[in-house]
Predicted model as a PDB file, atoms N, CA, C, CB and O in Angstrom, pLDDT in the B-factor column:
MODEL        1                                                                  
ATOM      1  N   MET A   1     136.541 128.307  86.563  1.00 53.00           N  
ATOM      2  CA  MET A   1     135.932 127.396  87.711  1.00 53.00           C  
ATOM      3  C   MET A   1     133.929 126.794  86.480  1.00 53.00           C  
ATOM      4  CB  MET A   1     135.614 128.981  89.878  1.00 53.00           C  
ATOM      5  O   MET A   1     133.098 127.467  85.869  1.00 53.00           O  
ATOM      6  N   ALA A   2     134.021 125.939  86.632  1.00 61.00           N  
ATOM      7  CA  ALA A   2     132.704 125.864  86.109  1.00 61.00           C  
ATOM      8  C   ALA A   2     131.974 126.513  86.728  1.00 61.00           C  
ATOM      9  CB  ALA A   2     132.179 124.772  86.008  1.00 61.00           C  
ATOM     10  O   ALA A   2     131.873 127.066  87.823  1.00 61.00           O  
ATOM     11  N   ASP A   3     130.972 126.205  84.963  1.00 63.00           N  
ATOM     12  CA  ASP A   3     129.810 128.046  85.422  1.00 63.00           C  
ATOM     13  C   ASP A   3     128.663 126.779  85.735  1.00 63.00           C  
ATOM     14  CB  ASP A   3     129.095 129.871  83.424  1.00 63.00           C  
ATOM     15  O   ASP A   3     128.001 126.090  84.959  1.00 63.00           O  
ATOM     16  N   THR A   4     128.720 126.799  86.763  1.00 65.00           N  
ATOM     17  CA  THR A   4     127.086 125.550  87.518  1.00 65.00           C  
ATOM     18  C   THR A   4     126.493 126.641  87.849  1.00 65.00           C  
ATOM     19  CB  THR A   4     127.201 124.196  89.239  1.00 65.00           C  
ATOM     20  O   THR A   4     125.428 126.094  88.137  1.00 65.00           O  
ATOM     21  N   ALA A   5     126.341 127.474  88.002  1.00 64.00           N  
ATOM     22  CA  ALA A   5     125.016 128.002  87.819  1.00 64.00           C  
ATOM     23  C   ALA A   5     124.193 128.153  87.198  1.00 64.00           C  
ATOM     24  CB  ALA A   5     124.882 128.611  87.914  1.00 64.00           C  
ATOM     25  O   ALA A   5     123.050 128.392  87.587  1.00 64.00           O  
ATOM     26  N   THR A   6     124.522 128.065  86.189  1.00 65.00           N  
ATOM     27  CA  THR A   6     123.269 128.095  85.153  1.00 65.00           C  
ATOM     28  C   THR A   6     122.983 127.232  84.799  1.00 65.00           C  
ATOM     29  CB  THR A   6     123.239 128.664  84.122  1.00 65.00           C  
ATOM     30  O   THR A   6     121.789 127.188  84.504  1.00 65.00           O  
ATOM     31  N   ARG A   7     124.015 125.625  84.506  1.00 63.00           N  
ATOM     32  CA  ARG A   7     124.252 124.298  84.491  1.00 63.00           C  
ATOM     33  C   ARG A   7     122.134 123.576  86.322  1.00 63.00           C  
ATOM     34  CB  ARG A   7     126.954 124.169  85.232  1.00 63.00           C  
ATOM     35  O   ARG A   7     121.216 122.775  86.502  1.00 63.00           O  
ATOM     36  N   THR A   8     122.995 125.019  87.021  1.00 63.00           N  
ATOM     37  CA  THR A   8     121.673 124.332  88.538  1.00 63.00           C  
ATOM     38  C   THR A   8     120.701 124.679  87.853  1.00 63.00           C  
ATOM     39  CB  THR A   8     121.481 125.140  90.428  1.00 63.00           C  
ATOM     40  O   THR A   8     119.758 123.896  87.740  1.00 63.00           O  
ATOM     41  N   MET A   9     120.670 126.098  87.138  1.00 63.00           N  
ATOM     42  CA  MET A   9     118.858 126.448  86.901  1.00 63.00           C  
ATOM     43  C   MET A   9     118.201 125.600  86.193  1.00 63.00           C  
ATOM     44  CB  MET A   9     118.445 127.763  86.120  1.00 63.00           C  
ATOM     45  O   MET A   9     117.241 124.943  86.595  1.00 63.00           O  
ATOM     46  N   ILE A  10     119.060 125.543  84.236  1.00 61.00           N  
ATOM     47  CA  ILE A  10     118.551 124.620  83.390  1.00 61.00           C  
ATOM     48  C   ILE A  10     118.170 123.118  83.668  1.00 61.00           C  
ATOM     49  CB  ILE A  10     119.358 124.636  82.519  1.00 61.00           C  
ATOM     50  O   ILE A  10     117.383 122.491  82.960  1.00 61.00           O  
ATOM     51  N   ARG A  11     118.898 122.538  84.925  1.00 64.00           N  
ATOM     52  CA  ARG A  11     118.079 121.509  85.417  1.00 64.00           C  
ATOM     53  C   ARG A  11     116.540 121.742  86.536  1.00 64.00           C  
ATOM     54  CB  ARG A  11     119.185 120.705  86.125  1.00 64.00           C  
ATOM     55  O   ARG A  11     115.644 120.942  86.268  1.00 64.00           O  
ATOM     56  N   THR A  12     116.366 122.296  87.180  1.00 62.00           N  
ATOM     57  CA  THR A  12     115.869 123.400  88.126  1.00 62.00           C  
ATOM     58  C   THR A  12     114.655 123.205  86.793  1.00 62.00           C  
ATOM     59  CB  THR A  12     116.993 125.190  88.546  1.00 62.00           C  
ATOM     60  O   THR A  12     113.606 122.562  86.832  1.00 62.00           O  
ATOM     61  N   ARG A  13     115.002 123.684  86.113  1.00 65.00           N  
ATOM     62  CA  ARG A  13     113.947 124.769  84.668  1.00 65.00           C  
ATOM     63  C   ARG A  13     112.863 123.811  84.367  1.00 65.00           C  
ATOM     64  CB  ARG A  13     114.929 125.175  82.736  1.00 65.00           C  
ATOM     65  O   ARG A  13     111.696 124.136  84.588  1.00 65.00           O  
ATOM     66  N   GLY A  14     113.308 122.093  83.641  1.00 59.00           N  
ATOM     67  CA  GLY A  14     113.948 121.061  83.425  1.00 59.00           C  
ATOM     68  C   GLY A  14     112.373 120.134  84.656  1.00 59.00           C  
ATOM     69  O   GLY A  14     111.387 119.404  84.561  1.00 59.00           O  
ATOM     70  N   ARG A  15     112.877 120.604  85.270  1.00 59.00           N  
ATOM     71  CA  ARG A  15     112.449 119.770  86.846  1.00 59.00           C  
ATOM     72  C   ARG A  15     111.436 119.871  86.510  1.00 59.00           C  
ATOM     73  CB  ARG A  15     112.684 120.255  88.441  1.00 59.00           C  
ATOM     74  O   ARG A  15     110.832 119.114  85.750  1.00 59.00           O  
ATOM     75  N   LYS A  16     110.933 121.158  87.187  1.00 60.00           N  
ATOM     76  CA  LYS A  16     109.391 122.082  86.553  1.00 60.00           C  
ATOM     77  C   LYS A  16     108.987 121.613  85.940  1.00 60.00           C  
ATOM     78  CB  LYS A  16     109.237 123.263  85.886  1.00 60.00           C  
ATOM     79  O   LYS A  16     108.008 120.957  86.297  1.00 60.00           O  
ATOM     80  N   ALA A  17     109.438 121.569  84.456  1.00 56.00           N  
ATOM     81  CA  ALA A  17     108.377 121.496  83.507  1.00 56.00           C  
ATOM     82  C   ALA A  17     107.594 119.776  83.442  1.00 56.00           C  
ATOM     83  CB  ALA A  17     109.146 121.991  81.974  1.00 56.00           C  
ATOM     84  O   ALA A  17     106.480 119.452  83.030  1.00 56.00           O  
ATOM     85  N   GLN A  18     108.915 118.776  84.140  1.00 58.00           N  
ATOM     86  CA  GLN A  18     108.500 117.770  83.931  1.00 58.00           C  
ATOM     87  C   GLN A  18     107.054 117.333  85.314  1.00 58.00           C  
ATOM     88  CB  GLN A  18     109.911 116.925  83.807  1.00 58.00           C  
ATOM     89  O   GLN A  18     106.278 116.378  85.360  1.00 58.00           O  
ATOM     90  N   ALA A  19     107.197 118.294  86.065  1.00 57.00           N  
ATOM     91  CA  ALA A  19     106.438 118.474  86.754  1.00 57.00           C  
ATOM     92  C   ALA A  19     104.903 118.303  87.029  1.00 57.00           C  
ATOM     93  CB  ALA A  19     106.738 119.163  86.761  1.00 57.00           C  
ATOM     94  O   ALA A  19     104.056 117.760  87.738  1.00 57.00           O  
ATOM     95  N   ALA A  20     105.259 119.583  85.422  1.00 59.00           N  
ATOM     96  CA  ALA A  20     103.701 120.287  84.690  1.00 59.00           C  
ATOM     97  C   ALA A  20     103.801 119.237  84.337  1.00 59.00           C  
ATOM     98  CB  ALA A  20     103.355 121.618  83.551  1.00 59.00           C  
ATOM     99  O   ALA A  20     103.395 118.521  85.253  1.00 59.00           O  
ATOM    100  N   PHE A  21     104.032 118.803  83.726  1.00 62.00           N  
ATOM    101  CA  PHE A  21     102.855 117.609  82.947  1.00 62.00           C  
ATOM    102  C   PHE A  21     103.350 116.534  82.955  1.00 62.00           C  
ATOM    103  CB  PHE A  21     102.413 117.733  81.417  1.00 62.00           C  
ATOM    104  O   PHE A  21     103.952 115.964  82.044  1.00 62.00           O  
ATOM    105  N   GLY A  22     103.123 116.188  83.997  1.00 63.00           N  
ATOM    106  CA  GLY A  22     102.401 115.165  85.131  1.00 63.00           C  
ATOM    107  C   GLY A  22     103.935 113.783  85.516  1.00 63.00           C  
ATOM    108  O   GLY A  22     103.812 112.611  85.869  1.00 63.00           O  
ATOM    109  N   GLY A  23     104.755 114.298  85.346  1.00 59.00           N  
ATOM    110  CA  GLY A  23     105.969 113.711  85.041  1.00 59.00           C  
ATOM    111  C   GLY A  23     105.947 112.706  86.047  1.00 59.00           C  
ATOM    112  O   GLY A  23     104.823 112.805  86.539  1.00 59.00           O  
ATOM    113  N   ARG A  24     106.767 111.488  86.821  1.00 59.00           N  
ATOM    114  CA  ARG A  24     107.000 111.810  87.855  1.00 59.00           C  
ATOM    115  C   ARG A  24     108.479 112.110  88.216  1.00 59.00           C  
ATOM    116  CB  ARG A  24     106.447 110.987  88.484  1.00 59.00           C  
ATOM    117  O   ARG A  24     109.443 112.070  87.450  1.00 59.00           O  
ATOM    118  N   GLN A  25     108.461 112.500  89.879  1.00 61.00           N  
ATOM    119  CA  GLN A  25     109.155 112.252  90.169  1.00 61.00           C  
ATOM    120  C   GLN A  25     110.205 111.537  91.646  1.00 61.00           C  
ATOM    121  CB  GLN A  25     109.075 112.918  89.673  1.00 61.00           C  
ATOM    122  O   GLN A  25     109.792 111.087  92.715  1.00 61.00           O  
ATOM    123  N   SER A  26     111.661 111.680  91.131  1.00 64.00           N  
ATOM    124  CA  SER A  26     111.794 110.307  91.945  1.00 64.00           C  
ATOM    125  C   SER A  26     112.085 110.159  93.369  1.00 64.00           C  
ATOM    126  CB  SER A  26     112.783 109.580  91.416  1.00 64.00           C  
ATOM    127  O   SER A  26     111.395 111.115  93.721  1.00 64.00           O  
ATOM    128  N   GLY A  27     112.267 109.990  93.784  1.00 77.00           N  
ATOM    129  CA  GLY A  27     111.282 109.755  95.707  1.00 77.00           C  
ATOM    130  C   GLY A  27     112.349 107.923  95.036  1.00 77.00           C  
ATOM    131  O   GLY A  27     113.148 107.370  94.280  1.00 77.00           O  
ATOM    132  N   THR A  28     110.951 107.856  96.686  1.00 84.00           N  
ATOM    133  CA  THR A  28     111.104 107.327  97.034  1.00 84.00           C  
ATOM    134  C   THR A  28     109.962 106.736  96.840  1.00 84.00           C  
ATOM    135  CB  THR A  28     111.629 107.560  97.740  1.00 84.00           C  
ATOM    136  O   THR A  28     109.019 107.527  96.853  1.00 84.00           O  
ATOM    137  N   ARG A  29     109.379 104.434  96.472  1.00 81.00           N  
ATOM    138  CA  ARG A  29     107.870 104.284  95.908  1.00 81.00           C  
ATOM    139  C   ARG A  29     107.615 104.284  97.748  1.00 81.00           C  
ATOM    140  CB  ARG A  29     107.312 102.498  94.616  1.00 81.00           C  
ATOM    141  O   ARG A  29     108.497 104.648  98.525  1.00 81.00           O  
ATOM    142  N   HIS A  30     106.116 103.757  98.226  1.00 88.00           N  
ATOM    143  CA  HIS A  30     105.837 102.988  99.520  1.00 88.00           C  
ATOM    144  C   HIS A  30     106.140 101.200  99.206  1.00 88.00           C  
ATOM    145  CB  HIS A  30     104.026 103.341  99.997  1.00 88.00           C  
ATOM    146  O   HIS A  30     106.376 100.565  98.178  1.00 88.00           O  
ATOM    147  N   PRO A  31     105.996 100.828 100.630  1.00 87.00           N  
ATOM    148  CA  PRO A  31     106.364  99.875 100.485  1.00 87.00           C  
ATOM    149  C   PRO A  31     104.898  98.732 100.243  1.00 87.00           C  
ATOM    150  CB  PRO A  31     107.327  99.777 101.594  1.00 87.00           C  
ATOM    151  O   PRO A  31     105.052  97.703  99.585  1.00 87.00           O  
ATOM    152  N   LEU A  32     104.036  98.957 100.634  1.00 90.00           N  
ATOM    153  CA  LEU A  32     103.407  97.939  99.909  1.00 90.00           C  
ATOM    154  C   LEU A  32     102.338  98.386  98.540  1.00 90.00           C  
ATOM    155  CB  LEU A  32     102.627  97.169 101.033  1.00 90.00           C  
ATOM    156  O   LEU A  32     101.217  98.022  98.184  1.00 90.00           O  
ATOM    157  N   VAL A  33     103.599  99.598  97.899  1.00 90.00           N  
ATOM    158  CA  VAL A  33     103.821 100.022  96.459  1.00 90.00           C  
ATOM    159  C   VAL A  33     104.498  98.540  96.120  1.00 90.00           C  
ATOM    160  CB  VAL A  33     104.909 101.588  96.184  1.00 90.00           C  
ATOM    161  O   VAL A  33     103.837  97.615  95.648  1.00 90.00           O  
ATOM    162  N   ALA A  34     105.709  98.465  96.385  1.00 86.00           N  
ATOM    163  CA  ALA A  34     105.793  97.617  95.707  1.00 86.00           C  
ATOM    164  C   ALA A  34     106.202  96.432  95.950  1.00 86.00           C  
ATOM    165  CB  ALA A  34     106.208  97.950  95.045  1.00 86.00           C  
ATOM    166  O   ALA A  34     107.036  95.733  95.375  1.00 86.00           O  
ATOM    167  N   THR A  35     105.526  96.249  96.887  1.00 87.00           N  
ATOM    168  CA  THR A  35     105.514  94.604  97.318  1.00 87.00           C  
ATOM    169  C   THR A  35     104.261  94.139  96.214  1.00 87.00           C  
ATOM    170  CB  THR A  35     105.010  94.243  99.357  1.00 87.00           C  
ATOM    171  O   THR A  35     104.502  93.006  95.796  1.00 87.00           O  
ATOM    172  N   ALA A  36     103.034  94.693  95.653  1.00 91.00           N  
ATOM    173  CA  ALA A  36     102.038  94.724  95.170  1.00 91.00           C  
ATOM    174  C   ALA A  36     102.727  94.628  93.476  1.00 91.00           C  
ATOM    175  CB  ALA A  36     101.157  95.970  95.768  1.00 91.00           C  
ATOM    176  O   ALA A  36     101.930  93.998  92.780  1.00 91.00           O  
ATOM    177  N   MET A  37     103.730  94.994  92.820  1.00 90.00           N  
ATOM    178  CA  MET A  37     104.293  94.832  92.013  1.00 90.00           C  
ATOM    179  C   MET A  37     105.215  93.613  91.737  1.00 90.00           C  
ATOM    180  CB  MET A  37     104.662  95.742  92.017  1.00 90.00           C  
ATOM    181  O   MET A  37     105.042  92.853  90.784  1.00 90.00           O  
ATOM    182  N   VAL A  38     106.402  93.468  92.831  1.00 91.00           N  
ATOM    183  CA  VAL A  38     106.859  92.662  92.658  1.00 91.00           C  
ATOM    184  C   VAL A  38     106.343  91.107  93.110  1.00 91.00           C  
ATOM    185  CB  VAL A  38     107.765  93.115  92.971  1.00 91.00           C  
ATOM    186  O   VAL A  38     107.045  90.099  93.189  1.00 91.00           O  
ATOM    187  N   LEU A  39     104.872  91.239  93.385  1.00 89.00           N  
ATOM    188  CA  LEU A  39     105.081  89.965  93.819  1.00 89.00           C  
ATOM    189  C   LEU A  39     104.137  89.213  92.992  1.00 89.00           C  
ATOM    190  CB  LEU A  39     104.905  89.786  95.305  1.00 89.00           C  
ATOM    191  O   LEU A  39     103.863  88.171  93.588  1.00 89.00           O  
ATOM    192  N   PRO A  40     103.156  89.346  91.204  1.00 92.00           N  
ATOM    193  CA  PRO A  40     102.938  88.803  90.644  1.00 92.00           C  
ATOM    194  C   PRO A  40     105.147  88.576  89.474  1.00 92.00           C  
ATOM    195  CB  PRO A  40     101.325  89.487  90.230  1.00 92.00           C  
ATOM    196  O   PRO A  40     105.657  87.908  88.574  1.00 92.00           O  
ATOM    197  N   LEU A  41     105.262  88.933  89.790  1.00 89.00           N  
ATOM    198  CA  LEU A  41     106.982  87.720  89.107  1.00 89.00           C  
ATOM    199  C   LEU A  41     106.842  87.198  89.954  1.00 89.00           C  
ATOM    200  CB  LEU A  41     108.842  88.107  88.883  1.00 89.00           C  
ATOM    201  O   LEU A  41     106.023  86.279  89.949  1.00 89.00           O  
ATOM    202  N   ALA A  42     107.638  87.545  91.224  1.00 85.00           N  
ATOM    203  CA  ALA A  42     107.667  86.219  92.342  1.00 85.00           C  
ATOM    204  C   ALA A  42     106.776  85.279  91.729  1.00 85.00           C  
ATOM    205  CB  ALA A  42     107.079  86.544  94.014  1.00 85.00           C  
ATOM    206  O   ALA A  42     107.350  84.733  90.786  1.00 85.00           O  
ATOM    207  N   ALA A  43     105.591  84.868  91.890  1.00 87.00           N  
ATOM    208  CA  ALA A  43     104.116  83.599  92.170  1.00 87.00           C  
ATOM    209  C   ALA A  43     104.668  83.464  90.119  1.00 87.00           C  
ATOM    210  CB  ALA A  43     101.441  84.625  92.915  1.00 87.00           C  
ATOM    211  O   ALA A  43     104.713  82.248  89.932  1.00 87.00           O  
ATOM    212  N   LEU A  44     104.987  84.081  88.944  1.00 88.00           N  
ATOM    213  CA  LEU A  44     105.932  83.538  87.551  1.00 88.00           C  
ATOM    214  C   LEU A  44     107.076  82.988  87.586  1.00 88.00           C  
ATOM    215  CB  LEU A  44     106.306  84.473  86.682  1.00 88.00           C  
ATOM    216  O   LEU A  44     107.575  82.363  86.650  1.00 88.00           O  
ATOM    217  N   LEU A  45     107.666  83.214  88.863  1.00 79.00           N  
ATOM    218  CA  LEU A  45     108.949  82.246  88.642  1.00 79.00           C  
ATOM    219  C   LEU A  45     108.893  81.543  89.599  1.00 79.00           C  
ATOM    220  CB  LEU A  45     110.339  82.783  88.557  1.00 79.00           C  
ATOM    221  O   LEU A  45     110.035  81.580  90.056  1.00 79.00           O  
ATOM    222  N   VAL A  46     108.320  80.934  90.194  1.00 81.00           N  
ATOM    223  CA  VAL A  46     107.969  79.904  91.679  1.00 81.00           C  
ATOM    224  C   VAL A  46     106.803  78.657  90.344  1.00 81.00           C  
ATOM    225  CB  VAL A  46     106.519  81.275  93.688  1.00 81.00           C  
ATOM    226  O   VAL A  46     106.650  77.439  90.441  1.00 81.00           O  
ATOM    227  N   VAL A  47     106.171  79.688  89.179  1.00 84.00           N  
ATOM    228  CA  VAL A  47     105.476  78.437  88.428  1.00 84.00           C  
ATOM    229  C   VAL A  47     106.187  78.259  86.881  1.00 84.00           C  
ATOM    230  CB  VAL A  47     103.648  78.760  88.248  1.00 84.00           C  
ATOM    231  O   VAL A  47     105.970  77.511  85.928  1.00 84.00           O  
ATOM    232  N   VAL A  48     107.196  79.406  87.172  1.00 83.00           N  
ATOM    233  CA  VAL A  48     108.412  78.548  86.224  1.00 83.00           C  
ATOM    234  C   VAL A  48     109.725  77.426  86.421  1.00 83.00           C  
ATOM    235  CB  VAL A  48     109.112  79.533  85.719  1.00 83.00           C  
ATOM    236  O   VAL A  48     109.814  76.248  86.073  1.00 83.00           O  
ATOM    237  N   PHE A  49     110.591  78.235  87.061  1.00 76.00           N  
ATOM    238  CA  PHE A  49     111.449  77.097  88.371  1.00 76.00           C  
ATOM    239  C   PHE A  49     110.799  75.805  88.770  1.00 76.00           C  
ATOM    240  CB  PHE A  49     111.567  77.844  89.975  1.00 76.00           C  
ATOM    241  O   PHE A  49     111.497  74.795  88.863  1.00 76.00           O  
ATOM    242  N   GLY A  50     109.354  75.760  89.044  1.00 77.00           N  
ATOM    243  CA  GLY A  50     109.150  74.557  89.770  1.00 77.00           C  
ATOM    244  C   GLY A  50     109.079  74.722  91.298  1.00 77.00           C  
ATOM    245  O   GLY A  50     109.290  73.687  91.931  1.00 77.00           O  
ATOM    246  N   GLY A  51     108.837  75.772  91.961  1.00 80.00           N  
ATOM    247  CA  GLY A  51     108.881  76.120  93.319  1.00 80.00           C  
ATOM    248  C   GLY A  51     109.404  76.776  93.986  1.00 80.00           C  
ATOM    249  O   GLY A  51     110.341  77.411  93.502  1.00 80.00           O  
ATOM    250  N   TRP A  52     108.949  77.030  95.970  1.00 78.00           N  
ATOM    251  CA  TRP A  52     110.104  77.776  96.640  1.00 78.00           C  
ATOM    252  C   TRP A  52     111.254  77.335  95.917  1.00 78.00           C  
ATOM    253  CB  TRP A  52     110.280  77.503  98.208  1.00 78.00           C  
ATOM    254  O   TRP A  52     111.673  78.032  94.993  1.00 78.00           O  
ATOM    255  N   GLU A  53     112.120  75.684  96.391  1.00 82.00           N  
ATOM    256  CA  GLU A  53     113.503  75.676  96.877  1.00 82.00           C  
ATOM    257  C   GLU A  53     113.624  76.459  95.653  1.00 82.00           C  
ATOM    258  CB  GLU A  53     114.439  74.228  97.183  1.00 82.00           C  
ATOM    259  O   GLU A  53     113.398  77.636  95.936  1.00 82.00           O  
ATOM    260  N   ALA A  54     113.843  76.335  94.612  1.00 77.00           N  
ATOM    261  CA  ALA A  54     114.556  77.259  92.732  1.00 77.00           C  
ATOM    262  C   ALA A  54     114.425  77.882  93.106  1.00 77.00           C  
ATOM    263  CB  ALA A  54     114.149  77.459  91.132  1.00 77.00           C  
ATOM    264  O   ALA A  54     115.538  78.315  93.405  1.00 77.00           O  
ATOM    265  N   VAL A  55     113.046  79.087  93.795  1.00 72.00           N  
ATOM    266  CA  VAL A  55     112.910  79.913  94.273  1.00 72.00           C  
ATOM    267  C   VAL A  55     113.892  80.862  95.144  1.00 72.00           C  
ATOM    268  CB  VAL A  55     112.148  79.528  94.621  1.00 72.00           C  
ATOM    269  O   VAL A  55     113.974  82.090  95.179  1.00 72.00           O  
ATOM    270  N   VAL A  56     114.706  79.720  95.928  1.00 82.00           N  
ATOM    271  CA  VAL A  56     114.729  80.181  96.929  1.00 82.00           C  
ATOM    272  C   VAL A  56     116.391  80.500  97.208  1.00 82.00           C  
ATOM    273  CB  VAL A  56     113.954  79.304  97.790  1.00 82.00           C  
ATOM    274  O   VAL A  56     117.045  81.331  97.838  1.00 82.00           O  
ATOM    275  N   THR A  57     116.697  79.138  96.210  1.00 87.00           N  
ATOM    276  CA  THR A  57     118.236  79.744  95.501  1.00 87.00           C  
ATOM    277  C   THR A  57     119.100  80.020  95.242  1.00 87.00           C  
ATOM    278  CB  THR A  57     118.620  80.063  95.296  1.00 87.00           C  
ATOM    279  O   THR A  57     120.285  79.975  95.574  1.00 87.00           O  
ATOM    280  N   GLN A  58     117.996  80.624  94.026  1.00 84.00           N  
ATOM    281  CA  GLN A  58     118.224  81.739  93.136  1.00 84.00           C  
ATOM    282  C   GLN A  58     118.637  82.988  94.181  1.00 84.00           C  
ATOM    283  CB  GLN A  58     116.803  82.050  92.168  1.00 84.00           C  
ATOM    284  O   GLN A  58     119.760  83.483  94.285  1.00 84.00           O  
ATOM    285  N   ALA A  59     117.263  83.415  95.029  1.00 87.00           N  
ATOM    286  CA  ALA A  59     117.332  84.082  95.915  1.00 87.00           C  
ATOM    287  C   ALA A  59     118.681  84.137  96.348  1.00 87.00           C  
ATOM    288  CB  ALA A  59     116.502  83.751  96.706  1.00 87.00           C  
ATOM    289  O   ALA A  59     119.577  84.884  95.954  1.00 87.00           O  
ATOM    290  N   SER A  60     118.707  83.207  97.250  1.00 90.00           N  
ATOM    291  CA  SER A  60     120.724  83.116  97.444  1.00 90.00           C  
ATOM    292  C   SER A  60     120.955  83.950  97.018  1.00 90.00           C  
ATOM    293  CB  SER A  60     121.817  82.087  96.791  1.00 90.00           C  
ATOM    294  O   SER A  60     120.757  85.156  97.163  1.00 90.00           O  
ATOM    295  N   SER A  61     121.704  82.952  96.063  1.00 93.00           N  
ATOM    296  CA  SER A  61     122.547  83.123  95.015  1.00 93.00           C  
ATOM    297  C   SER A  61     122.770  84.606  94.508  1.00 93.00           C  
ATOM    298  CB  SER A  61     122.050  82.306  93.988  1.00 93.00           C  
ATOM    299  O   SER A  61     123.774  85.150  94.047  1.00 93.00           O  
ATOM    300  N   VAL A  62     121.643  85.016  94.722  1.00 92.00           N  
ATOM    301  CA  VAL A  62     121.525  86.572  94.370  1.00 92.00           C  
ATOM    302  C   VAL A  62     121.892  87.585  95.276  1.00 92.00           C  
ATOM    303  CB  VAL A  62     120.231  86.922  94.082  1.00 92.00           C  
ATOM    304  O   VAL A  62     122.396  88.641  94.892  1.00 92.00           O  
ATOM    305  N   GLY A  63     121.506  87.135  97.301  1.00 89.00           N  
ATOM    306  CA  GLY A  63     122.137  88.296  97.466  1.00 89.00           C  
ATOM    307  C   GLY A  63     123.084  87.631  98.084  1.00 89.00           C  
ATOM    308  O   GLY A  63     123.352  88.243  99.118  1.00 89.00           O  
ATOM    309  N   VAL A  64     123.990  86.300  97.928  1.00 90.00           N  
ATOM    310  CA  VAL A  64     125.790  85.753  97.608  1.00 90.00           C  
ATOM    311  C   VAL A  64     126.831  85.938  97.160  1.00 90.00           C  
ATOM    312  CB  VAL A  64     126.073  85.066  97.142  1.00 90.00           C  
ATOM    313  O   VAL A  64     128.009  85.598  97.271  1.00 90.00           O  
ATOM    314  N   MET A  65     125.795  86.931  96.280  1.00 91.00           N  
ATOM    315  CA  MET A  65     126.835  88.348  95.227  1.00 91.00           C  
ATOM    316  C   MET A  65     126.218  88.933  95.380  1.00 91.00           C  
ATOM    317  CB  MET A  65     127.274  88.551  93.682  1.00 91.00           C  
ATOM    318  O   MET A  65     126.439  89.597  94.367  1.00 91.00           O  
ATOM    319  N   LEU A  66     125.097  89.652  96.038  1.00 88.00           N  
ATOM    320  CA  LEU A  66     125.734  91.201  97.065  1.00 88.00           C  
ATOM    321  C   LEU A  66     126.988  91.725  98.033  1.00 88.00           C  
ATOM    322  CB  LEU A  66     124.859  91.406  98.062  1.00 88.00           C  
ATOM    323  O   LEU A  66     127.761  92.665  98.216  1.00 88.00           O  
ATOM    324  N   GLY A  67     126.567  90.285  98.557  1.00 84.00           N  
ATOM    325  CA  GLY A  67     127.444  90.355  99.642  1.00 84.00           C  
ATOM    326  C   GLY A  67     126.996  90.328 101.225  1.00 84.00           C  
ATOM    327  O   GLY A  67     127.541  90.459 102.321  1.00 84.00           O  
ATOM    328  N   ARG A  68     125.423  90.034 100.593  1.00 62.00           N  
ATOM    329  CA  ARG A  68     124.588  89.780 102.025  1.00 62.00           C  
ATOM    330  C   ARG A  68     124.312  89.150 102.840  1.00 62.00           C  
ATOM    331  CB  ARG A  68     123.858  89.809 102.133  1.00 62.00           C  
ATOM    332  O   ARG A  68     123.562  89.572 103.720  1.00 62.00           O  
TER     333      ARG A  68                                                      
ENDMDL                                                                          
END                                                                             
């Protein structure tokens, strides 16, 4: 069997070191933070692609590809 205890200790040490140096913990963002990050990109897409219709069409296509 693999020596998983040693690998777990190494991973745990790495996480502690990352946290000590200000690294970001993995997890989820607050919905308002995610929204604030996406809004400038959405505005840029509206300008570049010529309006809401094009953006909605693109989003719809991506949604269909993802199976939603």
